[in-house]
SEFIZA-3560 file (N, C-alpha, C; in Angstrom, 3 decimals):
REM SEFIZA-3560
<numar><xx>250.968</xx><yy>114.774</yy><zz>12.935</zz><atom>N</atom></numar>
<numar><xx>251.381</xx><yy>114.701</yy><zz>11.553</zz><atom>CA</atom></numar>
<numar><xx>250.550</xx><yy>115.656</yy><zz>10.696</zz><atom>C</atom></numar>
<numar><xx>249.285</xx><yy>115.756</yy><zz>11.017</zz><atom>N</atom></numar>
<numar><xx>248.417</xx><yy>116.664</yy><zz>10.274</zz><atom>CA</atom></numar>
<numar><xx>248.845</xx><yy>118.119</yy><zz>10.483</zz><atom>C</atom></numar>
<numar><xx>249.260</xx><yy>118.447</yy><zz>11.707</zz><atom>N</atom></numar>
<numar><xx>249.741</xx><yy>119.802</yy><zz>11.997</zz><atom>CA</atom></numar>
<numar><xx>251.010</xx><yy>120.127</yy><zz>11.220</zz><atom>C</atom></numar>
<numar><xx>251.898</xx><yy>119.150</yy><zz>11.085</zz><atom>N</atom></numar>
<numar><xx>253.113</xx><yy>119.360</yy><zz>10.306</zz><atom>CA</atom></numar>
<numar><xx>252.790</xx><yy>119.587</yy><zz>8.835</zz><atom>C</atom></numar>
<numar><xx>251.788</xx><yy>118.883</yy><zz>8.349</zz><atom>N</atom></numar>
<numar><xx>251.357</xx><yy>119.073</yy><zz>6.960</zz><atom>CA</atom></numar>
<numar><xx>250.836</xx><yy>120.500</yy><zz>6.773</zz><atom>C</atom></numar>
<numar><xx>250.058</xx><yy>120.976</yy><zz>7.732</zz><atom>N</atom></numar>
<numar><xx>249.533</xx><yy>122.341</yy><zz>7.661</zz><atom>CA</atom></numar>
<numar><xx>250.663</xx><yy>123.361</yy><zz>7.658</zz><atom>C</atom></numar>
<numar><xx>251.638</xx><yy>123.181</yy><zz>8.536</zz><atom>N</atom></numar>
<numar><xx>252.778</xx><yy>124.106</yy><zz>8.588</zz><atom>CA</atom></numar>
<numar><xx>253.547</xx><yy>124.061</yy><zz>7.266</zz><atom>C</atom></numar>
<numar><xx>253.751</xx><yy>122.882</yy><zz>6.721</zz><atom>N</atom></numar>
<numar><xx>254.475</xx><yy>122.744</yy><zz>5.457</zz><atom>CA</atom></numar>
<numar><xx>253.735</xx><yy>123.459</yy><zz>4.325</zz><atom>C</atom></numar>
<numar><xx>252.436</xx><yy>123.265</yy><zz>4.245</zz><atom>N</atom></numar>
<numar><xx>251.656</xx><yy>123.895</yy><zz>3.172</zz><atom>CA</atom></numar>
<numar><xx>251.662</xx><yy>125.420</yy><zz>3.304</zz><atom>C</atom></numar>
<numar><xx>251.510</xx><yy>125.918</yy><zz>4.502</zz><atom>N</atom></numar>
<numar><xx>251.533</xx><yy>127.369</yy><zz>4.701</zz><atom>CA</atom></numar>
<numar><xx>252.911</xx><yy>127.948</yy><zz>4.408</zz><atom>C</atom></numar>
<numar><xx>253.952</xx><yy>127.276</yy><zz>4.862</zz><atom>N</atom></numar>
<numar><xx>255.306</xx><yy>127.776</yy><zz>4.632</zz><atom>CA</atom></numar>
<numar><xx>255.642</xx><yy>127.765</yy><zz>3.144</zz><atom>C</atom></numar>
<numar><xx>255.210</xx><yy>126.740</yy><zz>2.437</zz><atom>N</atom></numar>
<numar><xx>255.456</xx><yy>126.677</yy><zz>1.002</zz><atom>CA</atom></numar>
<numar><xx>254.727</xx><yy>127.797</yy><zz>0.273</zz><atom>C</atom></numar>
<numar><xx>253.486</xx><yy>128.046</yy><zz>0.655</zz><atom>N</atom></numar>
<numar><xx>252.720</xx><yy>129.126</yy><zz>0.019</zz><atom>CA</atom></numar>
<numar><xx>253.360</xx><yy>130.482</yy><zz>0.260</zz><atom>C</atom></numar>
<numar><xx>253.800</xx><yy>130.715</yy><zz>1.472</zz><atom>N</atom></numar>
<numar><xx>254.436</xx><yy>131.993</yy><zz>1.801</zz><atom>CA</atom></numar>
<numar><xx>255.763</xx><yy>132.131</yy><zz>1.055</zz><atom>C</atom></numar>
<numar><xx>256.537</xx><yy>131.051</yy><zz>1.002</zz><atom>N</atom></numar>
<numar><xx>257.824</xx><yy>131.104</yy><zz>0.297</zz><atom>CA</atom></numar>
<numar><xx>257.629</xx><yy>131.374</yy><zz>-1.190</zz><atom>C</atom></numar>
<numar><xx>256.634</xx><yy>130.731</yy><zz>-1.800</zz><atom>N</atom></numar>
<numar><xx>256.379</xx><yy>130.970</yy><zz>-3.223</zz><atom>CA</atom></numar>
<numar><xx>255.884</xx><yy>132.384</yy><zz>-3.480</zz><atom>C</atom></numar>
<numar><xx>255.083</xx><yy>132.911</yy><zz>-2.568</zz><atom>N</atom></numar>
<numar><xx>254.620</xx><yy>134.295</yy><zz>-2.721</zz><atom>CA</atom></numar>
<numar><xx>255.786</xx><yy>135.268</yy><zz>-2.618</zz><atom>C</atom></numar>
<numar><xx>256.697</xx><yy>135.021</yy><zz>-1.705</zz><atom>N</atom></numar>
<numar><xx>257.866</xx><yy>135.899</yy><zz>-1.569</zz><atom>CA</atom></numar>
<numar><xx>258.779</xx><yy>135.790</yy><zz>-2.785</zz><atom>C</atom></numar>
<numar><xx>258.966</xx><yy>134.563</yy><zz>-3.291</zz><atom>N</atom></numar>
<numar><xx>259.822</xx><yy>134.392</yy><zz>-4.463</zz><atom>CA</atom></numar>
<numar><xx>259.215</xx><yy>135.029</yy><zz>-5.709</zz><atom>C</atom></numar>
<numar><xx>257.896</xx><yy>134.960</yy><zz>-5.834</zz><atom>N</atom></numar>
<numar><xx>257.271</xx><yy>135.535</yy><zz>-7.028</zz><atom>CA</atom></numar>
<numar><xx>257.361</xx><yy>137.055</yy><zz>-7.034</zz><atom>C</atom></numar>
<numar><xx>257.422</xx><yy>137.658</yy><zz>-5.869</zz><atom>N</atom></numar>
<numar><xx>257.557</xx><yy>139.113</yy><zz>-5.815</zz><atom>CA</atom></numar>
<numar><xx>259.018</xx><yy>139.553</yy><zz>-5.784</zz><atom>C</atom></numar>
<numar><xx>259.942</xx><yy>138.622</yy><zz>-5.720</zz><atom>N</atom></numar>
<numar><xx>261.356</xx><yy>138.974</yy><zz>-5.643</zz><atom>CA</atom></numar>
<numar><xx>261.848</xx><yy>139.653</yy><zz>-6.913</zz><atom>C</atom></numar>
<numar><xx>261.226</xx><yy>139.349</yy><zz>-8.041</zz><atom>N</atom></numar>
<numar><xx>261.646</xx><yy>139.977</yy><zz>-9.299</zz><atom>CA</atom></numar>
<numar><xx>261.475</xx><yy>141.477</yy><zz>-9.263</zz><atom>C</atom></numar>
<numar><xx>260.398</xx><yy>141.951</yy><zz>-8.677</zz><atom>N</atom></numar>
<numar><xx>260.206</xx><yy>143.400</yy><zz>-8.599</zz><atom>CA</atom></numar>
<numar><xx>261.110</xx><yy>144.027</yy><zz>-7.540</zz><atom>C</atom></numar>
<numar><xx>261.443</xx><yy>143.279</yy><zz>-6.520</zz><atom>N</atom></numar>
<numar><xx>262.335</xx><yy>143.812</yy><zz>-5.490</zz><atom>CA</atom></numar>
<numar><xx>263.771</xx><yy>143.907</yy><zz>-5.995</zz><atom>C</atom></numar>
<numar><xx>264.195</xx><yy>142.907</yy><zz>-6.730</zz><atom>N</atom></numar>
<numar><xx>265.560</xx><yy>142.895</yy><zz>-7.251</zz><atom>CA</atom></numar>
<numar><xx>265.684</xx><yy>143.806</yy><zz>-8.458</zz><atom>C</atom></numar>
<numar><xx>264.592</xx><yy>143.951</yy><zz>-9.207</zz><atom>N</atom></numar>
<numar><xx>264.615</xx><yy>144.795</yy><zz>-10.392</zz><atom>CA</atom></numar>
<numar><xx>265.163</xx><yy>144.096</yy><zz>-11.618</zz><atom>C</atom></numar>
<numar><xx>265.103</xx><yy>142.779</yy><zz>-11.604</zz><atom>N</atom></numar>
<numar><xx>265.641</xx><yy>142.014</yy><zz>-12.716</zz><atom>CA</atom></numar>
<numar><xx>264.594</xx><yy>141.026</yy><zz>-13.217</zz><atom>C</atom></numar>
<numar><xx>264.503</xx><yy>140.887</yy><zz>-14.534</zz><atom>N</atom></numar>
<numar><xx>263.524</xx><yy>139.974</yy><zz>-15.110</zz><atom>CA</atom></numar>
<numar><xx>263.982</xx><yy>138.521</yy><zz>-15.115</zz><atom>C</atom></numar>
<numar><xx>265.257</xx><yy>138.274</yy><zz>-14.923</zz><atom>N</atom></numar>
<numar><xx>265.762</xx><yy>136.912</yy><zz>-15.019</zz><atom>CA</atom></numar>
<numar><xx>265.156</xx><yy>136.013</yy><zz>-13.955</zz><atom>C</atom></numar>
<numar><xx>264.768</xx><yy>136.569</yy><zz>-12.820</zz><atom>N</atom></numar>
<numar><xx>264.214</xx><yy>135.730</yy><zz>-11.751</zz><atom>CA</atom></numar>
<numar><xx>262.873</xx><yy>135.131</yy><zz>-12.176</zz><atom>C</atom></numar>
<numar><xx>262.094</xx><yy>135.881</yy><zz>-12.983</zz><atom>N</atom></numar>
<numar><xx>260.831</xx><yy>135.349</yy><zz>-13.476</zz><atom>CA</atom></numar>
<numar><xx>261.080</xx><yy>134.264</yy><zz>-14.523</zz><atom>C</atom></numar>
<numar><xx>262.067</xx><yy>134.464</yy><zz>-15.360</zz><atom>N</atom></numar>
<numar><xx>262.400</xx><yy>133.462</yy><zz>-16.364</zz><atom>CA</atom></numar>
<numar><xx>262.906</xx><yy>132.181</yy><zz>-15.706</zz><atom>C</atom></numar>
<numar><xx>263.725</xx><yy>132.334</yy><zz>-14.683</zz><atom>N</atom></numar>
<numar><xx>264.226</xx><yy>131.175</yy><zz>-13.949</zz><atom>CA</atom></numar>
<numar><xx>263.075</xx><yy>130.444</yy><zz>-13.256</zz><atom>C</atom></numar>
<numar><xx>262.146</xx><yy>131.192</yy><zz>-12.674</zz><atom>N</atom></numar>
<numar><xx>260.987</xx><yy>130.583</yy><zz>-12.027</zz><atom>CA</atom></numar>
<numar><xx>260.113</xx><yy>129.826</yy><zz>-13.014</zz><atom>C</atom></numar>
<numar><xx>259.961</xx><yy>130.374</yy><zz>-14.208</zz><atom>N</atom></numar>
<numar><xx>259.173</xx><yy>129.686</yy><zz>-15.239</zz><atom>CA</atom></numar>
<numar><xx>259.852</xx><yy>128.394</yy><zz>-15.672</zz><atom>C</atom></numar>
<numar><xx>261.153</xx><yy>128.430</yy><zz>-15.823</zz><atom>N</atom></numar>
<numar><xx>261.890</xx><yy>127.214</yy><zz>-16.187</zz><atom>CA</atom></numar>
<numar><xx>261.726</xx><yy>126.161</yy><zz>-15.100</zz><atom>C</atom></numar>
<numar><xx>261.810</xx><yy>126.576</yy><zz>-13.847</zz><atom>N</atom></numar>
<numar><xx>261.608</xx><yy>125.653</yy><zz>-12.731</zz><atom>CA</atom></numar>
<numar><xx>260.196</xx><yy>125.076</yy><zz>-12.746</zz><atom>C</atom></numar>
<numar><xx>259.194</xx><yy>125.943</yy><zz>-12.935</zz><atom>N</atom></numar>
<numar><xx>257.796</xx><yy>125.499</yy><zz>-12.946</zz><atom>CA</atom></numar>
<numar><xx>257.536</xx><yy>124.540</yy><zz>-14.098</zz><atom>C</atom></numar>
<numar><xx>258.115</xx><yy>124.823</yy><zz>-15.268</zz><atom>N</atom></numar>
<numar><xx>257.909</xx><yy>123.944</yy><zz>-16.416</zz><atom>CA</atom></numar>
<numar><xx>258.568</xx><yy>122.583</yy><zz>-16.185</zz><atom>C</atom></numar>
<numar><xx>259.736</xx><yy>122.581</yy><zz>-15.618</zz><atom>N</atom></numar>
<numar><xx>260.412</xx><yy>121.314</yy><zz>-15.331</zz><atom>CA</atom></numar>
<numar><xx>259.654</xx><yy>120.476</yy><zz>-14.309</zz><atom>C</atom></numar>
<numar><xx>259.235</xx><yy>121.118</yy><zz>-13.232</zz><atom>N</atom></numar>
<numar><xx>258.481</xx><yy>120.395</yy><zz>-12.210</zz><atom>CA</atom></numar>
<numar><xx>257.119</xx><yy>119.969</yy><zz>-12.739</zz><atom>C</atom></numar>
<numar><xx>256.494</xx><yy>120.818</yy><zz>-13.558</zz><atom>N</atom></numar>
<numar><xx>255.204</xx><yy>120.472</yy><zz>-14.143</zz><atom>CA</atom></numar>
<numar><xx>255.313</xx><yy>119.297</yy><zz>-15.089</zz><atom>C</atom></numar>
<numar><xx>256.370</xx><yy>119.271</yy><zz>-15.893</zz><atom>N</atom></numar>
<numar><xx>256.578</xx><yy>118.160</yy><zz>-16.814</zz><atom>CA</atom></numar>
<numar><xx>256.687</xx><yy>116.845</yy><zz>-16.052</zz><atom>C</atom></numar>
<numar><xx>257.439</xx><yy>116.859</yy><zz>-14.979</zz><atom>N</atom></numar>
<numar><xx>257.609</xx><yy>115.639</yy><zz>-14.184</zz><atom>CA</atom></numar>
<numar><xx>256.306</xx><yy>115.249</yy><zz>-13.491</zz><atom>C</atom></numar>
<numar><xx>255.703</xx><yy>116.203</yy><zz>-12.785</zz><atom>N</atom></numar>
<numar><xx>254.511</xx><yy>115.887</yy><zz>-11.992</zz><atom>CA</atom></numar>
<numar><xx>253.299</xx><yy>115.567</yy><zz>-12.857</zz><atom>C</atom></numar>
<numar><xx>253.051</xx><yy>116.375</yy><zz>-13.875</zz><atom>N</atom></numar>
<numar><xx>251.888</xx><yy>116.138</yy><zz>-14.716</zz><atom>CA</atom></numar>
<numar><xx>252.056</xx><yy>114.888</yy><zz>-15.567</zz><atom>C</atom></numar>
<numar><xx>253.261</xx><yy>114.671</yy><zz>-16.061</zz><atom>N</atom></numar>
<numar><xx>253.525</xx><yy>113.449</yy><zz>-16.825</zz><atom>CA</atom></numar>
<numar><xx>253.372</xx><yy>112.204</yy><zz>-15.989</zz><atom>C</atom></numar>
<numar><xx>253.866</xx><yy>112.236</yy><zz>-14.759</zz><atom>N</atom></numar>
<numar><xx>253.736</xx><yy>111.096</yy><zz>-13.861</zz><atom>CA</atom></numar>
<numar><xx>252.269</xx><yy>110.831</yy><zz>-13.543</zz><atom>C</atom></numar>
<numar><xx>251.493</xx><yy>111.901</yy><zz>-13.382</zz><atom>N</atom></numar>
<numar><xx>250.070</xx><yy>111.742</yy><zz>-13.098</zz><atom>CA</atom></numar>
<numar><xx>249.328</xx><yy>111.059</yy><zz>-14.229</zz><atom>C</atom></numar>
<numar><xx>249.667</xx><yy>111.412</yy><zz>-15.463</zz><atom>N</atom></numar>
<numar><xx>249.011</xx><yy>110.773</yy><zz>-16.609</zz><atom>CA</atom></numar>
<numar><xx>249.365</xx><yy>109.294</yy><zz>-16.660</zz><atom>C</atom></numar>
<numar><xx>250.631</xx><yy>108.965</yy><zz>-16.444</zz><atom>N</atom></numar>
<numar><xx>251.031</xx><yy>107.566</yy><zz>-16.519</zz><atom>CA</atom></numar>
<numar><xx>250.455</xx><yy>106.739</yy><zz>-15.376</zz><atom>C</atom></numar>
<numar><xx>250.362</xx><yy>107.323</yy><zz>-14.180</zz><atom>N</atom></numar>
<numar><xx>249.844</xx><yy>106.570</yy><zz>-13.041</zz><atom>CA</atom></numar>
<numar><xx>248.329</xx><yy>106.419</yy><zz>-13.078</zz><atom>C</atom></numar>
<numar><xx>247.627</xx><yy>107.496</yy><zz>-13.439</zz><atom>N</atom></numar>
<numar><xx>246.171</xx><yy>107.478</yy><zz>-13.358</zz><atom>CA</atom></numar>
<numar><xx>245.487</xx><yy>107.264</yy><zz>-14.698</zz><atom>C</atom></numar>
<numar><xx>246.204</xx><yy>107.491</yy><zz>-15.784</zz><atom>N</atom></numar>
<numar><xx>245.635</xx><yy>107.290</yy><zz>-17.100</zz><atom>CA</atom></numar>
<numar><xx>244.581</xx><yy>108.318</yy><zz>-17.488</zz><atom>C</atom></numar>
<numar><xx>244.597</xx><yy>109.448</yy><zz>-16.847</zz><atom>N</atom></numar>
<numar><xx>243.612</xx><yy>110.488</yy><zz>-17.114</zz><atom>CA</atom></numar>
<numar><xx>244.367</xx><yy>111.771</yy><zz>-17.435</zz><atom>C</atom></numar>
<numar><xx>244.135</xx><yy>112.343</yy><zz>-18.615</zz><atom>N</atom></numar>
<numar><xx>244.957</xx><yy>113.448</yy><zz>-19.094</zz><atom>CA</atom></numar>
<numar><xx>244.384</xx><yy>114.835</yy><zz>-18.801</zz><atom>C</atom></numar>
<numar><xx>243.137</xx><yy>114.936</yy><zz>-18.331</zz><atom>N</atom></numar>
<numar><xx>242.541</xx><yy>116.256</yy><zz>-18.156</zz><atom>CA</atom></numar>
<numar><xx>243.295</xx><yy>117.128</yy><zz>-17.139</zz><atom>C</atom></numar>
<numar><xx>243.686</xx><yy>116.626</yy><zz>-15.960</zz><atom>N</atom></numar>
<numar><xx>244.458</xx><yy>117.487</yy><zz>-15.055</zz><atom>CA</atom></numar>
<numar><xx>245.776</xx><yy>117.959</yy><zz>-15.673</zz><atom>C</atom></numar>
<numar><xx>246.387</xx><yy>117.097</yy><zz>-16.472</zz><atom>N</atom></numar>
<numar><xx>247.620</xx><yy>117.475</yy><zz>-17.142</zz><atom>CA</atom></numar>
<numar><xx>247.371</xx><yy>118.571</yy><zz>-18.171</zz><atom>C</atom></numar>
<numar><xx>246.247</xx><yy>118.506</yy><zz>-18.858</zz><atom>N</atom></numar>
<numar><xx>245.910</xx><yy>119.535</yy><zz>-19.842</zz><atom>CA</atom></numar>
<numar><xx>245.656</xx><yy>120.877</yy><zz>-19.162</zz><atom>C</atom></numar>
<numar><xx>244.981</xx><yy>120.849</yy><zz>-18.029</zz><atom>N</atom></numar>
<numar><xx>244.727</xx><yy>122.095</yy><zz>-17.284</zz><atom>CA</atom></numar>
<numar><xx>246.036</xx><yy>122.662</yy><zz>-16.750</zz><atom>C</atom></numar>
<numar><xx>246.900</xx><yy>121.788</yy><zz>-16.240</zz><atom>N</atom></numar>
<numar><xx>248.207</xx><yy>122.239</yy><zz>-15.768</zz><atom>CA</atom></numar>
<numar><xx>249.053</xx><yy>122.797</yy><zz>-16.897</zz><atom>C</atom></numar>
<numar><xx>249.010</xx><yy>122.157</yy><zz>-18.054</zz><atom>N</atom></numar>
<numar><xx>249.732</xx><yy>122.661</yy><zz>-19.223</zz><atom>CA</atom></numar>
<numar><xx>249.212</xx><yy>124.013</yy><zz>-19.676</zz><atom>C</atom></numar>
<numar><xx>247.892</xx><yy>124.186</yy><zz>-19.583</zz><atom>N</atom></numar>
<numar><xx>247.305</xx><yy>125.484</yy><zz>-19.914</zz><atom>CA</atom></numar>
<numar><xx>247.810</xx><yy>126.563</yy><zz>-18.960</zz><atom>C</atom></numar>
<numar><xx>247.872</xx><yy>126.244</yy><zz>-17.684</zz><atom>N</atom></numar>
<numar><xx>248.387</xx><yy>127.195</yy><zz>-16.698</zz><atom>CA</atom></numar>
<numar><xx>249.837</xx><yy>127.562</yy><zz>-16.957</zz><atom>C</atom></numar>
<numar><xx>250.648</xx><yy>126.579</yy><zz>-17.305</zz><atom>N</atom></numar>
<numar><xx>252.054</xx><yy>126.859</yy><zz>-17.633</zz><atom>CA</atom></numar>
<numar><xx>252.157</xx><yy>127.678</yy><zz>-18.901</zz><atom>C</atom></numar>
<numar><xx>251.266</xx><yy>127.438</yy><zz>-19.845</zz><atom>N</atom></numar>
<numar><xx>251.252</xx><yy>128.235</yy><zz>-21.070</zz><atom>CA</atom></numar>
<numar><xx>250.876</xx><yy>129.678</yy><zz>-20.802</zz><atom>C</atom></numar>
<numar><xx>249.932</xx><yy>129.878</yy><zz>-19.903</zz><atom>N</atom></numar>
<numar><xx>249.548</xx><yy>131.247</yy><zz>-19.532</zz><atom>CA</atom></numar>
<numar><xx>250.718</xx><yy>131.954</yy><zz>-18.860</zz><atom>C</atom></numar>
<numar><xx>251.430</xx><yy>131.241</yy><zz>-17.992</zz><atom>N</atom></numar>
<numar><xx>252.602</xx><yy>131.853</yy><zz>-17.348</zz><atom>CA</atom></numar>
<numar><xx>253.669</xx><yy>132.207</yy><zz>-18.376</zz><atom>C</atom></numar>
<numar><xx>253.901</xx><yy>131.314</yy><zz>-19.355</zz><atom>N</atom></numar>
<numar><xx>254.886</xx><yy>131.594</yy><zz>-20.401</zz><atom>CA</atom></numar>
<numar><xx>254.439</xx><yy>132.768</yy><zz>-21.265</zz><atom>C</atom></numar>
<numar><xx>253.142</xx><yy>132.824</yy><zz>-21.552</zz><atom>N</atom></numar>
<numar><xx>252.629</xx><yy>133.928</yy><zz>-22.344</zz><atom>CA</atom></numar>
<numar><xx>252.762</xx><yy>135.272</yy><zz>-21.640</zz><atom>C</atom></numar>
<numar><xx>252.681</xx><yy>135.255</yy><zz>-20.330</zz><atom>N</atom></numar>
<numar><xx>252.813</xx><yy>136.499</yy><zz>-19.563</zz><atom>CA</atom></numar>
<numar><xx>254.233</xx><yy>137.064</yy><zz>-19.652</zz><atom>C</atom></numar>
<numar><xx>255.206</xx><yy>136.210</yy><zz>-19.892</zz><atom>N</atom></numar>
<numar><xx>256.591</xx><yy>136.690</yy><zz>-19.984</zz><atom>CA</atom></numar>
<numar><xx>256.951</xx><yy>137.216</yy><zz>-21.375</zz><atom>C</atom></numar>
<numar><xx>256.102</xx><yy>136.948</yy><zz>-22.365</zz><atom>N</atom></numar>
<numar><xx>256.446</xx><yy>137.390</yy><zz>-23.718</zz><atom>CA</atom></numar>
<numar><xx>255.980</xx><yy>138.795</yy><zz>-23.980</zz><atom>C</atom></numar>
//
């Protein structure tokens, strides 16, 4: 089970790296905007759930800062 977790984590990292560079390969900016929308939606769900479950807002604030930096990079 631990080996499957390792394969999953590596495959996810590689897939995200390939998707993040796809915008330059395709030559279109919409892929970055779509990725940001996806990241913001998933971040809202995951970070919000973390605050409600654990009652600690600092990880959510750091995650929100990271999403803000990503949004700022697109402007």
